C-alpha positions, 0 to 999 in steps of 0.5 A: 546478490539475487534480487528480492521478489515482488508482485504487484496485483491489480486490475488491467481489465474490467476496471472502474477507477484505478487501472494497473496499466501505467502504474505497472511500469512506474512501479517497476521503476520505483521498486528498483531493488526487486524483481517485479512481476505484475498481474490481474489474477487476484488467485496470486493472493493464495498463499502457495502463490504469495509465499514465492515473494518477498513482498506483495503490492496490492493495488487491487479494486475488487474484493477477495475471496475468502481463500485469497483473504486466507493466503494474503493473512498467512503470507503476512503471518508468515513473514511476507510484506504487504504494501497496499496502495490507495485502492489497495486498501480494498483488501479490508473489506473482510473484518480480518483483513481490515485488522491486517491493513491496520484501518478501514476506508470510509469515503472521500470528498472530490479530489484536490491538490493535498499536501502530505505532511510526514508524521513518522518522526523516527521511523526508518521508512521517513529518514529523508522524507519531506512534505509533497503535494499531489492532486488526489482523492482525499481518502478518510478512514477509521483506523483500527485501534486494536493494532499498533501502528505508526502514522507515517503521513497525513493531510489536512482537509475541511479543517481537520488532519487525516491519516494518509500513510501508516506501518506496522508489523503483523505476525512475522511480517510487515504491513505498509498502507500509503493513500496516494495513487488515484491516478498515474501522476501521483506515481511520477512525484519524486518524494512519493517515489521515494516514499514508495520505495522506502516503504517496500524496502521496510515491509520486505525487511530490507531496511 
């Protein structure tokens, strides 16, 4: 059977903090169930381009244009899968895309070793998942209370538990957000690699 197709969109050039170079190779290995293409062309968010893929992985730094946001939303509404990783939450810069993503990034304190703990008991993505540690930026979010999403991971920092990953349906499609991914080493942690793969499979409707 022919592999499903995935496109990874991020930044190779003019990048401040999260270059796609490195994570692209790790993601190609992790997403072994897909034929994976990586690009920094944000116009690939347009629907006529995205509609050719079963999964879109956003590891983006730049804000999307109106046309790119419209393309991404149309793609998911019509059955596409979106997996946003770490800085990929930047797709929420527009309010309608924040609803799609399920939350909005607030800020993060300095990076430190975080223990990510599974919380999404019963969700198929989390089968076989255990806690894992990564040196990461403690991303903090406002979760959109107008959408029903399932929290998958959380971490504890500053005496409080914070959401770190979630998943939900959106129209005919599916969306997963995973917070870890600040540096290349994050993509080499075995348990996180498993989570990325299972999240991709679920978003693409394969599990």
